[in-house]
N, C-alpha and C positions, 0 to 999 in steps of 0.2 A: 621578499620582492612583491608578493601579492598585497601585503599591508601597505607598501608604498604606493602601489597602483590605486588601491581603493581610496586611500587618504587623499591622493592627488585628485581623483575623480570627485571626491566630496568637496575638496577645496574649490575646484573649478565650478561645481554646482552652486556652492555658497556664494562665490564671486558673481556668478550669473544671477543668482537670486537677489543679490543686493541691488541689482539694476532692474529686476523683474518683479513687479508687484502682483503678477498673476492676472487671472481673469478679473475684469471690472464688474463688480457686483455690489452696488451700494446697499443692498438689503442684508448683506452677509455680516454676521457678528465678527468682531475681532478674535482671531484664533489665539490659543495659548502658544507661547514661544517654546522652543525645545527645552530651554532652561527651566521654564515653569512646569513643564511636564515632568522633568527629572526631579525637580524639587518636591512636587506633589506625590511622587512615588507611584503614579498611575498613568497609563496610556488608555484613554477612553476610546473604545472602538464601537462604532455603530454597525450592526449586522442584522441578519434575519434568521429565522429558524427554518432550515432546509438541509437536505442531505449534502448539498454542495457548499454549504457555508458553515453553520453552527447548529449542532443538535445534541441531545443527550444520548449517550451510548448505552450499551447493555449494562455497564457497570454503574450507571446512574451519574456519570461524570460528563461534562461537556466535551465534545469532540467535533470533528469536521475540518475540511480543508482550510477554510478561512480562520477558524479558531486556532489551528496548529500554526499557521503562517503568522498571524498577528501576535500570538504568544511568543513565538521565536523572536520576533522583532522587539517586543517589549523586554524580553530577557536580555537582548543585545544592549538595550538602553539602560538596563539595570533597574527597571520598574516592573510593576504588575499590570497585566492587561485586564481592564475592566470592560466587559461586554454589555452594551445596551442594545437590546433587541427591539426592532420596530416591525410592525406588521406588513409593511409594503415598501416598495422602492420609493414611492412618493414620500412616505414618512421618513425614510432614511435620509434622503437628500434634503428634505426640509429641516430635519434635525441637525444635519451637518451645517446647513446655512445659518441656523439659529445658534450655532456655537455649542451644541449639546454633546459634541464628540470631537476628538482630535483628527479622526480619519474614519472613512467608511470602507469596511472590508465585507463586501456582500455580493461577490460575483458580478461586479459592475463592468460593463463594456465602456471603454473610453471613447465615446462617440464625439463628433465635432460639436454637437449641440450641448453636450454635458461639459465640454471643455470651455464653453463660454461662461459657465457658472462656477466651475471648480477647477482646481489643479489636480493632475493625476500623476501618480508615481509611475515607475517603469512597469511594463507588462510582465506578468509572471506566468501567463497561460494564454492560449488562443482557443477561441470557440467559433463555431459556425451556427448561424441562425437556421433552424429547420422548421418547415411546416410539418405539423404532427396531426394525424387523423387516426381513425380506427379502421383496421384492415377490411372489415365487413360493412363499412359505411362509405361515405363519399371519399374519393381518392383523387384529388386534383394532382396533376403532374407538371403544372407550369403556373406562372403568375396569372396568365390569361384565364386559366381554368378555376382560379380562386374567386372570380367574379360570381356572385350569387351564393357562395358558400357561407354557411353560418360560422363566421370567424370571430374569435374573441381573444384579446391579448391583455396583458397586464399594463395598466396605465403608467405613464412616465418611464416606460421601458425602452430599450434600444429597438425593440420590435416595432413599436409605434413609429419611431423615427424612420425605420427602414420602410414600413408600409407607406408612410407619407411621401417618402422620396420616390417610391415606385408609382404611387398614384399621380404624382406630378410629372413623372417621366414616362408618359405614354400608356398609363393604365387607369384612365378616368373612371372605369366601371368597378374598380376595386373598392370594396367596402368592408368595414370591420367595426367592432365595438371595443372600446378600451375600458377596463374595469379596475377600480381601485379596491374593490371588495375581495378579490380573489388573487392569490399569487399564482405563479406559473404552475407549481405542483398541483394546486387545486383545479386549475383549468385542464391539466392533463387528465386528472381523474374524471372530470366532467365529460371529456371526449371519450374516455374509456367506458363511461356509463351511458353513452349515447345521448347525453343531455346537451351536447355541443358538437357541431360538425368538425371543426379543426381549431387548432391554436398554433402559436409559434413559441419555440423554446430553444435555448442554447443546446448545442450538441452534448455537452457534459450532462445537463439535466435530463435530456432525452435518454442517454445511455443508461443512467441509473434507474429512471422511472419505468423503463420498458421491462425491467426485471420484476416490477410489481404489477404492471399492467401489460402483459405480453401481446395483447391484441393491437397495441399502438404501433403505427408505422410512421416513417418519415419519408414521404414520397419524393420530396426534393428540398434542396437547400434554398433559403431565401437570401443568403448573403455569402460572401467570401469569408475567409477567416478574419476574426476581429480580436483585438487584444483585451484581456481582462486586466484591470489595475485597481489600486486603491484610490479613492477620491479624497482630496484634502481641500481645506479652505483655500480660496484664491491667494491670499497673502502668505501662505505657509511655505515659502521657498526653503527655509532652513530645515523644516521637517521633511520636505521632499528630498532634499540632498541626503539627509540621514537615511531615509528609506532606500534611496538608490545605492548608497554606500553599502548598507547592510545586505540588500538583495544581491548585489554583485558577488559578495563573498558567499552568501547562502547558496547561490547557484553554482559557483565554481567548486564548492566543497562537495557537491553532489546531493546536498540535503533537499534541495527543491525537487530534483528528480525522484528522490526516495519518497517524498511526500506525495507527489503525483502518482507514483506507482502504487502507494498504499491505498489511495482512494479511487483511482481510475484504471489501474493497470490490468484489471480483469474484466473490463466491460467492452473490449474492442470487437468481440465477435458475438453476434446475437443469433440464437436458434429459437425461433418462435415455437415450433412444434415441440422441441425438447422441453422448453420452459413450461408450456401449457400442460404437458403430460406430467411433469415434475410436480407442479402445484396440485394436480389431481391426486397424485400418489401420496403427497403429504397428508391428505385427508383419508385415503383408502388404506395405504400400507404402513405408513410410519407409526400409527398408534400402537401396533403390535410389538414394536421394538423400542419404543421411546424410553421406557424405564431402564432397559438394558444399556442404552447409549448414555443416559444421564448418570447412572451409577458407575459405569466404566470410566466416564470422563472425570467424575469426582475422585475415583480411586487413583487415577494416574495424572491428576492435575492438568487436565486438558479441557478446552472449551467444549461444552456439550454440542452446540450447533456444528462445530468443526468436525467432530467425530461422526456425527449423524450425516453430514454432507459427504464425508469421505466414504461412508458406507453406501450411500446412494451412487456415488461415482463408481464404486467397485462392483456393485451387484444390482443396482436399482432396488435395493432392500428385498432381495429374494434369497431366502435361507438356503435354497438348494442350487444356487448358481454354480456353474462350472464353466471354465474356459477351456479352449483347445489345448492349452499348455498344462492343464491339470490343477490349477489353483481353484479352490472351492470355498463356498460359503459366503455369507454376507460381506465379510472383509477380505475375501479371496486370498486366503493364506496358502502358501505352498506346503507340501507335506513336511519338509524339513523345518520350515519356519514354525509351523504349528507344533511340531515335536519340541522345538527349543523353547516354546512358550508354555508348554504344558497343556496344550489343547488336544484332547483325546479324540474329539469328534468335531470336525470342521463344519459339519452341517447343523450342529446345534447352535441356534442363534446367540444364546448367551455366551457360550464358550468362544465363538468366533468374534463377537463384538469386544469382549474383554481381552481376547488375545490380540486383536488388531490395535486396540488402545495401548496395550502394553508394548507392542512392537513400535508404534509411533513414538511413544515416550522414550523408548530405548534409542531410537534414531536421534531424537532431540538431544539426548544426553551425550552423544558422541562428537559434538562440535565443541571447539574451543570457546573460551569466554569472549573472544573477539566477535563471535556471531551472536547478535542480539535479536530480540523480537521486533517486528514479526518475521524477519528473515530466517530466524532459527526454525520457525514452524514451516515456512515454505520449502526450505532446503530439506527438512526432515521428511516432508511429504514426497519430495522428489526422490529421496533415498528409499523410501517405502516402495515407490513405484519401480525405480530402475535398479535399485541395489546400492548399498553404501560404497561398494568397490568402484562402480562406474562414476558415482558422484565424486569420489576421491580423485579419479582421473580428470573429471571436468574441472575440479578446483585447481589441480596442478596445471591444466591447460590455461585456466583463467590467469594464473600468475605469469605464465609464459607470454600471454597476450597483453599483459600490463593492466588487467582489470581486477577488481576486487573479487576474491573467492568467497567473501562473507556476505554478499548482498545479492538478493534474488534478481534485482533488476539487471545485473550484469550476468549472473549465472544462467538466466533463461535465454540469453543470446549465445552463451558458450555451449550449453548442453547439445544443441543440434549438430555441433561440429563433430560429436562422437560418431556420427554416421558417415563422415567423410574420410576416405582413406588417407589423405595427406595429413590428417590429424591423428586418427586412431592407430595408425601403424606404429607410432612411437609411444603409445600409451600402454601401461602395464596390463590393463584388462581388455584392451582392444575395442572392437566395434560394439556400439549400442545404439538403439533407436532413440536418439536424444531428443527428438521432438515430442515423444510420448510423455515424459514427465512434465514438460512445459505445459502441454495441453491438460494433463492430469491436475496440476496445481491450479491452473486457471479455472477449470470446471468446478473444482471443489470450492474455490473462493466464490464463484457465482452461486452455486447451490447453497452455500452457507448464508450468503447475503439474502437470498430469497427466503430461506427457512426462518431466519431471524425475523424477517418482516411478517411472515405468515403466522408465526407462533407468538409474536409480540415479545421476543426475547431481548 
């Protein structure tokens, strides 16, 4: 039934496209047809190097939200995605106009001004423009208070268009500089280094970069939610229909939600004090235990930054840590768990770290083959925190609720139900503080992300 619906949607879009030449842009080169793209075996994607688009990951391979999304679409077409990186939004849009790519996947807001030049596919995410400053520097709280602030934004960005609209709509004293030399991430760093008063960035970009520069704040939003979408050449109605057809299925299958969870699911709550202290402890405490974490990770086939981040979440890298419930050491093992792992002294850093890594690897091995990465890791961490028995209850409850017991994006909503009597009274292992493992996994993901940045992993 879904196939029929998508195909019908595509047919309707194609029929519409036959009568729709798209934006009138006489300077735009003729785009390749969908048949030409398939015949060439390549979908040429214009993008930029940034955490929210395309970048090289720890394993030396390309990754990023736009990379994953465009690669999935290319796979759907039966071709290879070829990424051409450009240094700025201006360069990306100019390259698209010159026919150097089939589409631009670069975190582009589908603004009215851009729609006059290009065609846009359906939205896959929403963002909000935010004013970003440093917490110990200027802190405007309204558009009126931006007047006189040293404000700089990326040229040809949606931020420029928004500022121009505000200037024309009752804010004549609003001034700013538009630069084509620096992207948004570079401007955020300049704000952090006090070289610039404030800038404007999409909420997704702010969320990620505040992990690197915790002194940054977003005192107010400059816009309401705006759609992100791929830009296509004006005449490319057939390609737009293909994108719409594919994205509908990608969304309905849950793959789009999984992708957004993978890249953004752990950035929703920000703790400035905790992050600042954590970065300091990476320098002060972590070096004493770094080799133990690395060797334990290698022995048990686990990512080194993951185990190290988990150790920080457990004990803040304190070898003599002790909780009111009696768990002890860097990896906060119970006495029974330590005994089962062969850990004789929980306060010995090496024994604790190797024991914790062994226990997490054991948790990962207890899931069926239906649970794939990265969900296997997140569920294993949850089991480490709450116990495999309670996680088993949560997975049973997930099935009863009609959601997947194999995906973290659904399980993180199910686990808190273990603390509600109407749910836990019918479960084998009863009550559990289900919000705790959700917070536990989120914090480890945050700490891992910051640690990888600080160590250059």
